[in-house]
N, C-alpha and C positions, 0 to 999 in steps of 0.2 A: 742125302738121297731124297729126291722129291717123291711125293705121293702119286702113284700112277692112276689112282681112281679119280675120274672126272664126273661131276654131277651133270645131269641132263641140261640144266640151265647154263652150264659152262661151255656147252658145245657151240661151235660156230652156227650162225643163223642159217647158213646154206644147208647144213646137215639136219637141223631141226625142221626146216621147210621140206626137205626131202622125205623125212619120216612122216610129217603131217600129210603130205600128198598121198601117202599110202593108206590113209585113214578116211573115214566118212567125214565130210566137212562139218556136219552138225556135232559129231563126237569131238572133233578138234576144238570147236568153239566152246562146247560145254566143258571140256577138260581144261582148257587153258584160259578161259575168260576170267579176267580179274586177278590173274596171278601176279603180274607186274606190267610195267609200261612196255618193256621189250616184247613180251609175249602178246600183249594187246596189239602192238604194231604187226607182229608176225601173223596173227590170225585175221587181220582186217580184211584181206582179200577173200577169205572164205565166207564172209557175211553177205557177199553179193549174190550167192547162189543158194541161199537158204529158203526152205519151204517150211515155215513154222506151223503149218496146219497139221503136221504129223506129230507135234509135241504134245505130251500130256502134262509136262512139268510147268505149271503156270508161274511158279516163282522164278525159274530160270528165264522164261520168256519175258516176264515183267522186267527183270534186271537187264536183260539184253536191250529191250526197247528204251529203257531209261538211258542207257549208254548211247544209243543211236540218237535219241532226242537231244542229249547234250552235244553231240557232234553236229547235229543239224543246226542247233541254236548258235554254235560257234561259227558255222559257215556263214 
């Protein structure tokens, strides 16, 4: 008999994106940023509508900018 319990990260991408669409984009990015490559790809489109002026968490913002800088340098 197989185990009926499925971890969140085992769900299909379509279901995860549906759930993420119900949340605030900034919360999605903060929650899933740096988890793994798959989640990084899933949250990528949320980064286009960010307003970081509302953030008080400098460490998160710095980490996010470092990731963007890496992507820009690769481009």
